[in-house]
N, C-alpha and C positions, 0 to 999 in steps of 0.2 A: 434409459429415459431420454426424452427429447427436451432439451434445456434451452429456454430463451435466455439470452445473456446480454447484459449491458456492460460496457467497459471491456469488452472482449478483445479489443485491439490495443489495450494498455499493457503495462508491464505484468502486474499480477493477473489480469484478465486473460492475456494471451497464453500464459503458462497454464492457467486453469482450463482454457479451451483445449490445449494439447493434452492435458491429463484426462479430461473427460472423454476425448476421442480415443485415447489409448485404452481407456477402461470399457469401451464399447458403447458409450452414449453418443447421441447426436446433438448438434447445437444449431441454434438459429440466432444470428447476431443482429442486434439493433445498433446501427452505427450512423454517424453523421457523414462519413467519407467512405464510399465504396472502394475507392482505390487503395485506401490504407489497409483494407483487408488483404488485398493482393500483396502489398509491400511487406506486411507482417508475416503472412502464412505461406506464401508461395516458396520463399527461400527455404522453409523448413519442410517442404514436401507435403504440406497440408492444404489441399485444394478444397476450400469451402464452396459448395455449390451456390450458384447465383440465387437460386430460390430460397436459400437460407441466409441471405444477406438483405436485411430490411433497412433502407435508408430513412432515418427519422430522428427523433429527439426524445429524451426521457420526459420532457415537459409537454409533449404532444400526445394527447389521449389516443388519437387515431392511429398513429404509428406504433404506439405501445400495444394497442389491441391487435393490430395486424401481426406484429412480431410474436405475440403470445398465443395466437390462434393455433390450435393443434398441439401445443406443448403441454407437458405434464410436470414441468419443474421450471424454476426461475433462479437465475444468478444475477444479483444486482451489485455491480462493482463500479458503475459510472458515477462521477461527481465532478462538479465544476470547482477547480482549484485556481483561485486568482487572488493576487495580493494587492491590487490597486484599490484604493479607498473608494473611488467613485463606482466601483463594481461590487461593492460589499452587498448591497441589497439584491443584486442579480445572483450572487453566490447563494445567499440565503433562500431566495425564491426558487432557484433552479434545483437545488439539492432537496428542498422540502417537497417540491412538486414531483421530483423523481421518485422519492420514497412513496409518496401518496399513490402515484400511478402504477409504478412497477411492483413494489411490494404489496401495496394495498390492493392493486388489481389482481395479483396472484391469489391473495387471500379471498377476495370476492369470488374468484373462479373455483375456489376449493382445491387448489393444487396441493399435492401432498408433500412437496419438498421445495422450500424457498431458502436460498443461501444469500446472506447479506454481508458485505464487507464493511466493518466498522474500523476502529483504530484503538490501539491501547491508550492513545493520548486522551480519549474521552474520560479517563479516570484521573488524569494528571492535574494536580494543583502544586504550585511551588511549596516545597517543604513537606510534601506528603510521604507516607511510608511506601514500601514496595507495592506495586499495583496488583490488585486482584479483582475478580469479577463481582464481588459483593460490595465494592466501594461505591460511594455516591458518584453520580455523573457530574463531571465538572461543567461549568457554564461555558467556558471558552472565551477568549478575548478577541480573536480575529473572526472575521465573518465565516471563514471555512470551519474553524473549530466550533463556532456556535452552531453552524449547520449540522455538523456531526453530532453535537450534543442534542439538538432538537430531534434529529433522526433517531437517536438512541432512545429517547423518551417515547417516540411514536412506535418504534419497533417493540419495545417492552410492553406497551399497552396492548398491542396486537397479540404478543405472546401470552399475556395473561388471559386473553380471551380464548386461548387454545390454538392460535395460528402456528403451523409447523415451520417457524422461521428459525434458521440456524445461523448464528453470527460468528464471524471470525474477528479477532482483535489483534492485528499484526503490529509489531514494533517496526523499526526501520527496515524496509524491504530492499534486499541486496541480492544480486545474482547476475548471471549472464543472459544474453538474448533479450535486451531491453529495447523496445521499439523507439524509445527516446531515452534521454538520460533523466530518469525519475530522481526524486529528491535524494535518497540515500546513495544511489549510484553516482549522482552528481557530486556528493560529498567525497566519495572515494576518489573520483577523478580529480577533484580539487587538491586532495592530499598530495598527489603526484605532480600535477601541473603547476601548482602555486606553492602552498606551504601548509604545514600542519601545525596545530596548536594543542598543547596539553593543558588541560584545565580541570576543574572539578567534575565529579560525576563520570560519565562515560558514554559510549556509543553502543546501543543494543540493537542487534540486527536479527532478521529472520531471513533465511534463504528463500527466494521466491519459489523454488521447486518444492520446498517443504510446505509452504503456504498453499500451493496448488494441490498438494496431497491432502492437506487438511480440508480444502474445499471439496475434494472428492468424497472424503469420509462424511462430511456434513451432508452432501447431496444424497448419499446412500443410507443415511440413518433410517431406521425402520419407521419411526413415527415421533411426533412431538417436537417441541422447541428445544434449542440448545444454544449454549454460549461457550466458546473456547478461545483461550489466549494462543496467539501464534508468536511465541517469543523464543528466539535463539539465544546465543551467548551474550551475556552482559559483561563487557570488558571496560575497564577504565580507559581513558584516552591514551595513557602511556602503554597499556597492554595492547591496544589496537594497533599502534604504530610498531610495536615489537613484532606482532604477527605479520604485518605487512613487510617488515624488514626480512623476516624469516622466509616468507614464501617467494620473495623476489631476489634475495641474496644481496640486497642493496640497503643503504641507510637513507630513510626519508628525512628530509629536513623538517624540524619542528621546534617550536619555542614555547616556553611556558607563559601562561597568562592567567591570572586569578579569575575566578568566576564572576566576582563583582565587577571587574573591568569589562568582561564580555557583556554583562547585562547592561552596563552603562552605554556601551557601543550600540546595543539594541535600542536604548532610549533615543540615542542620536538618530538611528535609522528611522524610528517612528516619527521623529520630528521632521526629518528630511521629506518623508512621504506627505507631510502636511503642506510642504512647499512645492515639491516635485513629485507628483503622484505616478509612480511607476512600480513594476514588479521587482521589489528590492528585498532579497532574502534576509538581510541583517535587521531583524526586528527584535523587540524585547521578548516577544512570545517565543521566537526560535531560540534565543539565547537562554531562556529559562529551561527549555528542553535540553539544550546542549550542556548546561552546567548544573542542573538539579534533577536530572532524570534518576528516579530511585530504583529502576529495574522492575522486571515482571518475570513470572515463572511460567514455563510451558509444561511443567511436570505433569499436571493433571491431563493435559492434552495427550501426552505420551502414554500415560498410564491407562486412560480410558479409551482412546481411539487408536493407539499404536502408531502415532505419528512421531517419528524421531527427528530431532532437529540437528542438522549438520554442524560440525565443528567450525569455529571461526577460520581456522587454517584452510579447510576445504572450500568454504564459501568465498573467502577473499581470493584464494588462488584462482578459482574458476572465474570470478568476476574480473580480476585484473587481467587475466589472460584474454578474456573476451573484449575488454576495453582496448587491448592491444590489437587483437585480430580485427576489430571493427574500425580501427583507425583513429580511435580517440587518444590513445597513448602511443609512444614510440618505444623502440627496443631499449633505448637508454633509460627509460622510466621503469620498465618492468623487469629488467635484469634477466635472470635465468628462465623466467616464464615465457620469454620470446622464443625460446628454443624448444618448447614442449608442445 
């Protein structure tokens, strides 16, 4: 298939591009920065032809149409993620318009395969049971979370009308070869460079390579709509640090902090943003995820699609080794992984 892709130079998107090409599909990328295509793919030996790089934006109907011309499938992974309060409306408008033009446009064209990247967090409410696909969609408290919730409602309405939209719901995406330090990889980096904290709940990851494999299976489904969780190991925070100790042969510094204290710090972070509006990760919303995440299962994804999720040891070893090789961490941080 020839796949028009948004978000293709991002973390999950670039791995999905690679997996699609390995499987014999071709891609056309809608990007804002042509040079980023070269930076991301040339070092991996993947030369994307210039004709398959369309410079534009997911909110611009003309560039979306140009990118989609001649394609018979769509992958929509792009979204605006911004934590500044003054940009909240832009986040809502951008992500809504992107779904409308990219996914909605693919539906109008009658394309037989449409893959959309959602998030397991669209089901999360503080105090909720383990997440599953039949749960109500949470409203979200931040602009980004609200935009994902709104997109989920729009996607499901299209699915109910018969649109062949296949949705992935990843947990925290971790793995090597990250064009930037995305959220979950940034967290792993922080464990080594600053400090770790053991608190309530835990850190649930999915290997980016397994997520890309799921996106391939979704692309190649014969017909109809589908929804699948992309959920790897759910470990407590203490278990997470033990795995990192084991793969590096070192002991990471961490200290205990109760969940309520973390959430209180999140309240403080939200208050600070009312005074000083900047992209500050310590929010009440983020602390709810960190201290009350109930877990989700990828068992159905494995059983029905044959996508097996890597162990935490394998994913963390490959991720930390890449963080070292990319210059984000030093040998003293990663221990024995520096020699492998």
